[in-house]
N, C-alpha and C positions, 0 to 999 in steps of 0.2 A: 523727281526733282520738285523744290520744296522754295519757298522764301528764308532767302539766308537772315536779311535785315529783319523782317517780323518776327522769326521764330526769336532769336537773338532778345530782341526788345521784350516780348510775352514773358521769356524765360526769366529777364530780368526784373519786371515790374511782380510776377511771381510772387518772386524772392523779397519784394521791398526793397530793393537795390538801389543807390543811385550812383551818378558818375564818379563823384569824390572818392568814393569809399571803393570805387571796384580799381581806379586811378592809381588808389595807395596801394593795393593789392598784389595788381599787375605791372604796375611800373608802365602802363600805356597811357599816353595823355586821352585826356577826356573828348577833346575835339576827334580823336582818332576812332575811339570808341563809338560818338553819335556817328561819325561816317560810316562805321560798319553799317550799324542800325540802319543807316538809311540808305546803305549798298552806293555810298558816291567814294567808290575806291580810286579814285584820280586824287581823291585828298591827301592819302598816304604817298610817302615818298616814293614809292617802287613795289613791284608786286610781289618782291620777296616779304616784304614789310606787311601786305598785307594778308600773305599767307601765315607767318608767325604772328600777327596779331590777332587774326580769326581764331586761329588754334588757340591759342593762351588763353583769349574772350570765352568761347566755348568753354574750354574746361573749366575753367574758374565757375561757371554757372553751371556745372554737374551736366555738362551735353557732352556729345562723343566730338571731339576738336576736328579728328581726321576725317570725319564725313564731312565737315563744313568746308574742309580744306579739297576735298575731292569735288563737292558741287561746285565752290569756286574753280576751281581745275577745267570742271565740263563746261562750263559758262561763259569763261575769260580768258581762258590762258592763250586760246589760238585770236581774240578778238582783239578788243581795244586796247590792251594791255602788253601786247607783244612789242610792239614798238617802243613802248616808253622804257621796260625791260630792257630792252636791245641797247637804247641810246643809253640808258644811266647806267650801263656795264663797259660800254666800250672804250678803251682807253685813249686819250687825245694824244694826238705829238706834236709838240713844237715845232711850229713853221711849217705843218703840212699844207700843199698846196701854194707856198710862197718860194719856193727853192729850198725844203724844208729836207729835200731826199740827199740833194747834193751835201748840203750841210753836215747832214746826218752820215753820209758816206764818208767824209774827210773825216770825221770825229770817231767813228770807228776804226780806219786805217791809224790815225795818230794812236788810240788806247793799244793797238796791238805792236805798236813801235815801240812804246813806252814798256810793257811788259817784256817782250823780247830782249831790250836791254835791261832791264832790270834781271833777268834771267843770266843772260851772258854774261853780269858782274858779281853775280854770287857764282855761278861758275869757275869764274877765274879764281875768286878769291879763294874760294873751296882747296882748287889746283896750288895754290902757291903756300897756302896757310899746311898743308898736308893731307894725309890719306883720309882723316876722320870727316863722316857726313856732317854738314851742319844739322844745328839742335832742331829736333822737331818741334813747331810749336805746340804747346798741350790742346786736346780737342776740348771743343767748346761743348759744355753743357749747360741749356737753356734752363732757367729758374724753373722749380717745380710751379704747376699751376695751382694757385688756390681753390681749396677744397670748396665746392659751392655749399650755401648755407642752408640748411633744411626750412622748409615753410613751417611757421607755429602749427601746432596743432592742438585743438580743444581736448583733452582727456578727462574724461567725466566718469565719476561714480553717483550713481544714483539708488538709494535706499528706502525703502520702504517702513513707516513707522505705524504706531498703532495700528487701524485697521485694514493701512494699505492703500496702493495706490495703482490705478492703473496706466499705462503709460504705452504710445506706439512712438518708435524712433526711428528717423531716415536720415540718411549720409546726404548732403548736397543740396537738396531741394525737398521742398514740402511736397513734392508730386512723385518722388523718386519712390523706389521698391525698399518695403520697411525693411530693418535690419533686426527689429526685434519688438514683441508686440507681447503683452503680458502683465498679469498684476505683481506688483512688488510688496507682498506681504510683508509683515513686522522683522524687522530684521534681516530682511533678504534684499542682496545688492547683484547692481549688472554693471560691467565697465562696456564705456561704448569710447571710441576716437575718432577722429575727422576735424578736416577744417572748419565746416560749419555740422552743423548736427540742429535736426528740426523734431521737437517732440511734442506728443499733444498730451497733455495729462490730464485723467479724470481723477477729483479729488486732490488737488495740489497741496492741501494742508496734511496728507500725508504725506509727504513725497520730500526727501533731503536728498543735497544734491552738494558734491565737492568738485569744482575743475581746477585741474591742476595741483592737486595736493590741498586748496585753500576752499573751505565751508562757503557756500553760497547760497542766498534766500531764493528760493521759487516767488518770482515776481506776482503780485497781487493773490498770495496764497491765500488768502480770509475772504478773497469778494467774489467768489463763485467756485462753482462745482467743477469747470472743465475750460483747459484754453490752452492756445501752443505756445512754444517756447523756441526760441531761437537758442544756438549754443555756439560761441566763439571763443578762440581763445582768450581773447580780454575780457569776456563774461556773461551773463544769462539775462536776456529780456524777454520782453512780451513780442510776440511778433505780430509782426502789422497784420491789418482785416483783409481778406481776399477781397 
C-alpha cells in the first residue's frame, strides 16, 4: 500500500514537469491532474474517469499505471465512489414516479400496433404485386474507425568526436534503469528512441547529436565538464537541477 498522490507529485517534480506541459501531452485538464496528486478524487466526473486519468498520468511519468489503478480499486472502489458511479450511469426514465409507468405501457402498445400495421400493409402489397419478395435493404456498413495517431517520439543519434564523450542514457525519467552507458569514441554512434530521454554527459564538447534527422547543439557544451540533458521530440535542453 502506498500514497497515490504523493508518489505522482514526487515523480513529476523529479522530472521538472509542470501541469500545462502534462495537460498538453495527456489531454487531461490541469485541475484534474492536481486533484489526482491531492487524492481529491471527488473532483473528477466519475470513477471511470479517475481510473483512466490515473493510468494515463502514471504512464506519462514513467510509472506503472496499472499498479496505481489497482491501488485505487483496493482503497476506493467499495467505498465513497460506489454510490457516485451507480448514480452516474443509472438511466433516468421520464415521468417515473408520476404515472410514468402507465404512459410508458401505452407507448409500447402503440408502437407494437404500428409495427403490426406496417407489416400487414407490406405483406398485402407483396401478395397483390406478385410472388417476388420485396427487395431487401442493403446491409448497413459502419464507417471504418479512424486509426489512432502515434504519439511523437524522439529519435536520437549520438556520436563522439575528438577525445570522445562518456554518456548514460535513461528512458522515461532520470531515475529509471539505464538503457545505455559507455564512451562514444571519435566516430562512434549510438541510436536511441523514446518519448523522453535523459542523458548524463561527461565532456559534452566532444558529443554531437541529431534529433529526428536534424543536427542539435549540446546545450552549454563549452561551460562545463558534465551535465544532465533532457531530450524530447521538440528539442534538447538542460535538465532542471534536482
